A tleap script that builds the chain and sets N, CA, C and O, in Angstrom:
source leaprc.protein.ff14SB
mol = sequence {
  NMET THR PRO GLU TYR LYS THR THR CYS GLU
  GLN ILE ASP SER ILE ILE LYS GLU SER GLY
  LEU PRO GLU MET GLN LYS TYR SER LEU LEU
  THR THR CYS LEU SER LYS VAL ALA HIE GLU
  TYR ASN ASN SER ASP PHE ALA THR MET LYS
  VAL LYS LEU ALA LEU LEU CYS LYS THR MET
  LEU ASP ALA VAL GLU LYS ALA GLU GLN LEU
  TYR ASN LYS LEU LYS CLYS
}
set mol.1.N position { 0.832 -1.183 0.000 }
set mol.1.CA position { 0.000 0.000 0.000 }
set mol.1.C position { 0.880 1.251 0.000 }
set mol.1.O position { 1.855 1.350 0.745 }
set mol.2.N position { 0.515 2.173 -0.835 }
set mol.2.CA position { 1.290 3.406 -0.949 }
set mol.2.C position { 0.995 4.333 0.233 }
set mol.2.O position { -0.034 4.188 0.892 }
set mol.3.N position { 1.882 5.272 0.498 }
set mol.3.CA position { 1.610 6.252 1.552 }
set mol.3.C position { 0.320 7.036 1.294 }
set mol.3.O position { -0.423 7.343 2.226 }
set mol.4.N position { 0.063 7.355 0.029 }
set mol.4.CA position { -1.165 8.071 -0.324 }
set mol.4.C position { -2.397 7.236 0.020 }
set mol.4.O position { -3.386 7.755 0.537 }
set mol.5.N position { -2.326 5.952 -0.272 }
set mol.5.CA position { -3.436 5.042 0.057 }
set mol.5.C position { -3.672 5.024 1.559 }
set mol.5.O position { -4.805 5.168 2.020 }
set mol.6.N position { -2.595 4.845 2.323 }
set mol.6.CA position { -2.714 4.777 3.780 }
set mol.6.C position { -3.296 6.061 4.354 }
set mol.6.O position { -4.163 6.015 5.227 }
set mol.7.N position { -2.826 7.204 3.871 }
set mol.7.CA position { -3.316 8.491 4.349 }
set mol.7.C position { -4.790 8.666 4.024 }
set mol.7.O position { -5.578 9.071 4.879 }
set mol.8.N position { -5.156 8.362 2.795 }
set mol.8.CA position { -6.555 8.491 2.372 }
set mol.8.C position { -7.445 7.558 3.179 }
set mol.8.O position { -8.538 7.944 3.594 }
set mol.9.N position { -6.988 6.343 3.402 }
set mol.9.CA position { -7.745 5.367 4.181 }
set mol.9.C position { -7.978 5.882 5.602 }
set mol.9.O position { -9.089 5.786 6.124 }
set mol.10.N position { -6.953 6.418 6.214 }
set mol.10.CA position { -7.082 6.962 7.565 }
set mol.10.C position { -8.060 8.137 7.601 }
set mol.10.O position { -8.839 8.267 8.546 }
set mol.11.N position { -8.023 8.992 6.578 }
set mol.11.CA position { -8.945 10.128 6.517 }
set mol.11.C position { -10.383 9.668 6.395 }
set mol.11.O position { -11.266 10.163 7.097 }
set mol.12.N position { -10.614 8.721 5.505 }
set mol.12.CA position { -11.973 8.197 5.305 }
set mol.12.C position { -12.460 7.514 6.572 }
set mol.12.O position { -13.602 7.711 6.986 }
set mol.13.N position { -11.600 6.714 7.189 }
set mol.13.CA position { -11.956 6.023 8.423 }
set mol.13.C position { -12.351 7.023 9.504 }
set mol.13.O position { -13.341 6.824 10.209 }
set mol.14.N position { -11.589 8.079 9.631 }
set mol.14.CA position { -11.869 9.111 10.630 }
set mol.14.C position { -13.208 9.801 10.363 }
set mol.14.O position { -14.001 10.011 11.280 }
set mol.15.N position { -13.448 10.148 9.102 }
set mol.15.CA position { -14.710 10.809 8.737 }
set mol.15.C position { -15.900 9.912 9.067 }
set mol.15.O position { -16.900 10.374 9.615 }
set mol.16.N position { -15.789 8.645 8.735 }
set mol.16.CA position { -16.894 7.720 8.974 }
set mol.16.C position { -17.123 7.518 10.472 }
set mol.16.O position { -18.264 7.514 10.934 }
set mol.17.N position { -16.043 7.351 11.224 }
set mol.17.CA position { -16.185 7.168 12.673 }
set mol.17.C position { -16.826 8.382 13.327 }
set mol.17.O position { -17.660 8.239 14.221 }
set mol.18.N position { -16.449 9.561 12.893 }
set mol.18.CA position { -16.937 10.799 13.502 }
set mol.18.C position { -18.299 11.235 12.966 }
set mol.18.O position { -18.873 12.206 13.460 }
set mol.19.N position { -18.812 10.546 11.983 }
set mol.19.CA position { -20.058 10.966 11.335 }
set mol.19.C position { -21.281 10.860 12.233 }
set mol.19.O position { -22.227 11.633 12.088 }
set mol.20.N position { -21.267 9.928 13.139 }
set mol.20.CA position { -22.434 9.718 13.977 }
set mol.20.C position { -23.545 8.934 13.290 }
set mol.20.O position { -24.616 8.734 13.863 }
set mol.21.N position { -23.290 8.495 12.069 }
set mol.21.CA position { -24.300 7.707 11.352 }
set mol.21.C position { -24.426 6.319 11.989 }
set mol.21.O position { -23.448 5.788 12.514 }
set mol.22.N position { -25.614 5.738 11.944 }
set mol.22.CA position { -25.762 4.357 12.422 }
set mol.22.C position { -25.063 3.382 11.455 }
set mol.22.O position { -24.744 3.724 10.316 }
set mol.23.N position { -24.844 2.184 11.944 }
set mol.23.CA position { -24.092 1.168 11.193 }
set mol.23.C position { -24.590 0.992 9.759 }
set mol.23.O position { -23.789 1.035 8.825 }
set mol.24.N position { -25.886 0.796 9.567 }
set mol.24.CA position { -26.409 0.516 8.233 }
set mol.24.C position { -26.248 1.711 7.292 }
set mol.24.O position { -26.044 1.526 6.092 }
set mol.25.N position { -26.338 2.925 7.817 }
set mol.25.CA position { -26.121 4.098 6.969 }
set mol.25.C position { -24.656 4.221 6.573 }
set mol.25.O position { -24.349 4.705 5.484 }
set mol.26.N position { -23.758 3.791 7.436 }
set mol.26.CA position { -22.331 3.783 7.080 }
set mol.26.C position { -22.098 2.804 5.927 }
set mol.26.O position { -21.386 3.122 4.975 }
set mol.27.N position { -22.698 1.612 6.015 }
set mol.27.CA position { -22.584 0.647 4.913 }
set mol.27.C position { -23.162 1.232 3.625 }
set mol.27.O position { -22.576 1.102 2.550 }
set mol.28.N position { -24.305 1.868 3.753 }
set mol.28.CA position { -24.961 2.468 2.597 }
set mol.28.C position { -24.084 3.544 1.966 }
set mol.28.O position { -23.957 3.611 0.743 }
set mol.29.N position { -23.485 4.377 2.794 }
set mol.29.CA position { -22.585 5.421 2.311 }
set mol.29.C position { -21.416 4.827 1.533 }
set mol.29.O position { -21.095 5.285 0.436 }
set mol.30.N position { -20.790 3.818 2.098 }
set mol.30.CA position { -19.648 3.186 1.428 }
set mol.30.C position { -20.070 2.490 0.142 }
set mol.30.O position { -19.329 2.506 -0.841 }
set mol.31.N position { -21.244 1.883 0.136 }
set mol.31.CA position { -21.757 1.234 -1.063 }
set mol.31.C position { -22.008 2.248 -2.173 }
set mol.31.O position { -21.711 1.995 -3.340 }
set mol.32.N position { -22.555 3.392 -1.797 }
set mol.32.CA position { -22.773 4.462 -2.779 }
set mol.32.C position { -21.446 4.913 -3.376 }
set mol.32.O position { -21.343 5.130 -4.584 }
set mol.33.N position { -20.441 5.052 -2.535 }
set mol.33.CA position { -19.114 5.453 -3.020 }
set mol.33.C position { -18.532 4.392 -3.967 }
set mol.33.O position { -17.943 4.728 -4.995 }
set mol.34.N position { -18.700 3.124 -3.616 }
set mol.34.CA position { -18.215 2.043 -4.483 }
set mol.34.C position { -18.897 2.105 -5.848 }
set mol.34.O position { -18.248 1.954 -6.882 }
set mol.35.N position { -20.191 2.326 -5.840 }
set mol.35.CA position { -20.938 2.405 -7.097 }
set mol.35.C position { -20.475 3.580 -7.944 }
set mol.35.O position { -20.379 3.469 -9.166 }
set mol.36.N position { -20.189 4.703 -7.299 }
set mol.36.CA position { -19.704 5.876 -8.030 }
set mol.36.C position { -18.339 5.619 -8.657 }
set mol.36.O position { -18.083 6.035 -9.787 }
set mol.37.N position { -17.469 4.938 -7.929 }
set mol.37.CA position { -16.152 4.608 -8.482 }
set mol.37.C position { -16.308 3.653 -9.660 }
set mol.37.O position { -15.649 3.821 -10.686 }
set mol.38.N position { -17.176 2.654 -9.520 }
set mol.38.CA position { -17.406 1.705 -10.616 }
set mol.38.C position { -17.904 2.436 -11.860 }
set mol.38.O position { -17.469 2.143 -12.974 }
set mol.39.N position { -18.807 3.378 -11.668 }
set mol.39.CA position { -19.325 4.143 -12.803 }
set mol.39.C position { -18.239 5.040 -13.407 }
set mol.39.O position { -18.141 5.167 -14.628 }
set mol.40.N position { -17.432 5.655 -12.554 }
set mol.40.CA position { -16.355 6.535 -13.029 }
set mol.40.C position { -15.390 5.799 -13.960 }
set mol.40.O position { -14.959 6.345 -14.975 }
set mol.41.N position { -15.058 4.568 -13.608 }
set mol.41.CA position { -14.064 3.829 -14.391 }
set mol.41.C position { -14.654 2.961 -15.489 }
set mol.41.O position { -13.937 2.532 -16.393 }
set mol.42.N position { -15.954 2.697 -15.419 }
set mol.42.CA position { -16.561 1.779 -16.390 }
set mol.42.C position { -17.721 2.388 -17.162 }
set mol.42.O position { -18.409 1.706 -17.922 }
set mol.43.N position { -17.923 3.686 -16.953 }
set mol.43.CA position { -18.973 4.415 -17.649 }
set mol.43.C position { -20.304 3.698 -17.519 }
set mol.43.O position { -20.800 3.535 -16.404 }
set mol.44.N position { -20.885 3.274 -18.599 }
set mol.44.CA position { -22.176 2.587 -18.539 }
set mol.44.C position { -22.053 1.116 -18.903 }
set mol.44.O position { -23.013 0.504 -19.371 }
set mol.45.N position { -20.872 0.550 -18.688 }
set mol.45.CA position { -20.657 -0.870 -18.935 }
set mol.45.C position { -21.067 -1.630 -17.669 }
set mol.45.O position { -20.235 -1.995 -16.839 }
set mol.46.N position { -22.370 -1.852 -17.555 }
set mol.46.CA position { -22.919 -2.426 -16.337 }
set mol.46.C position { -22.454 -3.856 -16.104 }
set mol.46.O position { -22.301 -4.276 -14.957 }
set mol.47.N position { -22.231 -4.597 -17.158 }
set mol.47.CA position { -21.752 -5.979 -17.004 }
set mol.47.C position { -20.386 -5.978 -16.315 }
set mol.47.O position { -20.148 -6.771 -15.405 }
set mol.48.N position { -19.502 -5.099 -16.744 }
set mol.48.CA position { -18.175 -5.009 -16.135 }
set mol.48.C position { -18.275 -4.526 -14.693 }
set mol.48.O position { -17.585 -5.040 -13.813 }
set mol.49.N position { -19.140 -3.531 -14.450 }
set mol.49.CA position { -19.327 -3.036 -13.075 }
set mol.49.C position { -19.791 -4.165 -12.157 }
set mol.49.O position { -19.300 -4.305 -11.037 }
set mol.50.N position { -20.734 -4.962 -12.635 }
set mol.50.CA position { -21.256 -6.066 -11.821 }
set mol.50.C position { -20.156 -7.062 -11.474 }
set mol.50.O position { -20.056 -7.519 -10.335 }
set mol.51.N position { -19.334 -7.391 -12.461 }
set mol.51.CA position { -18.259 -8.358 -12.224 }
set mol.51.C position { -17.249 -7.798 -11.225 }
set mol.51.O position { -16.850 -8.493 -10.290 }
set mol.52.N position { -16.840 -6.558 -11.414 }
set mol.52.CA position { -15.849 -5.959 -10.511 }
set mol.52.C position { -16.395 -5.825 -9.095 }
set mol.52.O position { -15.690 -6.121 -8.130 }
set mol.53.N position { -17.641 -5.382 -8.962 }
set mol.53.CA position { -18.227 -5.242 -7.628 }
set mol.53.C position { -18.469 -6.605 -6.981 }
set mol.53.O position { -18.337 -6.744 -5.765 }
set mol.54.N position { -18.818 -7.602 -7.777 }
set mol.54.CA position { -18.996 -8.955 -7.238 }
set mol.54.C position { -17.668 -9.501 -6.714 }
set mol.54.O position { -17.619 -10.112 -5.646 }
set mol.55.N position { -16.591 -9.279 -7.471 }
set mol.55.CA position { -15.268 -9.720 -7.016 }
set mol.55.C position { -14.866 -8.999 -5.732 }
set mol.55.O position { -14.295 -9.603 -4.824 }
set mol.56.N position { -15.163 -7.723 -5.666 }
set mol.56.CA position { -14.868 -6.949 -4.472 }
set mol.56.C position { -15.636 -7.494 -3.271 }
set mol.56.O position { -15.066 -7.677 -2.196 }
set mol.57.N position { -16.928 -7.753 -3.455 }
set mol.57.CA position { -17.752 -8.288 -2.368 }
set mol.57.C position { -17.252 -9.663 -1.928 }
set mol.57.O position { -17.194 -9.959 -0.734 }
set mol.58.N position { -16.896 -10.488 -2.890 }
set mol.58.CA position { -16.364 -11.823 -2.573 }
set mol.58.C position { -15.082 -11.696 -1.766 }
set mol.58.O position { -14.881 -12.431 -0.799 }
set mol.59.N position { -14.220 -10.777 -2.150 }
set mol.59.CA position { -12.967 -10.562 -1.429 }
set mol.59.C position { -13.235 -10.100 0.006 }
set mol.59.O position { -12.577 -10.548 0.944 }
set mol.60.N position { -14.208 -9.201 0.164 }
set mol.60.CA position { -14.558 -8.729 1.507 }
set mol.60.C position { -15.082 -9.877 2.368 }
set mol.60.O position { -14.695 -10.009 3.529 }
set mol.61.N position { -15.949 -10.699 1.809 }
set mol.61.CA position { -16.505 -11.824 2.562 }
set mol.61.C position { -15.428 -12.851 2.901 }
set mol.61.O position { -15.430 -13.411 3.997 }
set mol.62.N position { -14.510 -13.099 1.971 }
set mol.62.CA position { -13.388 -14.002 2.242 }
set mol.62.C position { -12.524 -13.469 3.381 }
set mol.62.O position { -12.068 -14.236 4.230 }
set mol.63.N position { -12.300 -12.156 3.398 }
set mol.63.CA position { -11.487 -11.547 4.454 }
set mol.63.C position { -12.162 -11.692 5.812 }
set mol.63.O position { -11.493 -11.946 6.813 }
set mol.64.N position { -13.479 -11.532 5.853 }
set mol.64.CA position { -14.213 -11.692 7.113 }
set mol.64.C position { -14.129 -13.145 7.571 }
set mol.64.O position { -13.967 -13.418 8.760 }
set mol.65.N position { -14.238 -14.061 6.638 }
set mol.65.CA position { -14.144 -15.477 6.984 }
set mol.65.C position { -12.764 -15.816 7.549 }
set mol.65.O position { -12.660 -16.525 8.550 }
set mol.66.N position { -11.720 -15.318 6.922 }
set mol.66.CA position { -10.355 -15.562 7.402 }
set mol.66.C position { -10.147 -14.928 8.778 }
set mol.66.O position { -9.509 -15.522 9.647 }
set mol.67.N position { -10.684 -13.729 8.972 }
set mol.67.CA position { -10.573 -13.065 10.275 }
set mol.67.C position { -11.287 -13.886 11.348 }
set mol.67.O position { -10.798 -14.010 12.471 }
set mol.68.N position { -12.439 -14.441 10.999 }
set mol.68.CA position { -13.184 -15.274 11.940 }
set mol.68.C position { -12.384 -16.521 12.311 }
set mol.68.O position { -12.318 -16.902 13.480 }
set mol.69.N position { -11.780 -17.146 11.313 }
set mol.69.CA position { -10.968 -18.343 11.566 }
set mol.69.C position { -9.787 -18.011 12.473 }
set mol.69.O position { -9.493 -18.749 13.413 }
set mol.70.N position { -9.117 -16.908 12.190 }
set mol.70.CA position { -7.980 -16.490 13.009 }
set mol.70.C position { -8.432 -16.185 14.436 }
set mol.70.O position { -7.786 -16.596 15.400 }
set mol.71.N position { -9.528 -15.472 14.561 }
set mol.71.CA position { -10.082 -15.130 15.872 }
set mol.71.C position { -10.386 -16.398 16.660 }
set mol.71.O position { -10.046 -16.499 17.838 }
set mol.72.N position { -11.022 -17.355 16.013 }
set mol.72.CA position { -11.373 -18.612 16.697 }
set mol.72.C position { -10.137 -19.387 17.113 }
set mol.72.O position { -10.134 -20.006 18.177 }
set mol.73.N position { -9.080 -19.371 16.299 }
set mol.73.CA position { -7.830 -20.047 16.666 }
set mol.73.C position { -7.171 -19.375 17.857 }
set mol.73.O position { -6.676 -20.050 18.759 }
set mol.74.N position { -7.163 -18.050 17.865 }
set mol.74.CA position { -6.535 -17.307 18.956 }
set mol.74.C position { -7.339 -17.441 20.252 }
set mol.74.O position { -6.782 -17.369 21.348 }
set mol.75.N position { -8.629 -17.634 20.115 }
set mol.75.CA position { -9.513 -17.736 21.262 }
set mol.75.C position { -9.321 -19.061 22.007 }
set mol.75.O position { -9.586 -19.151 23.206 }
set mol.76.N position { -8.866 -20.071 21.294 }
set mol.76.CA position { -8.710 -21.417 21.892 }
set mol.76.C position { -7.537 -21.485 22.814 }
set mol.76.O position { -7.267 -22.536 23.394 }
savepdb mol mol.pdb
quit
């Protein structure tokens, strides 16, 4: 990860934490941002947007699963 990525990530994290929005609205906000990025880079190629967002979602779910496995191992 580049320094720019890390800095931007920290800024976004801070904004979201300080927003006071409830959990589901935070998810909604991030989902809206993801959709905007997909549109920015893929214009109106909805098939490509769907594939890229599906891969992203799969990666997120895989990461949660791995975190759960690690947590359960450390808990034992």
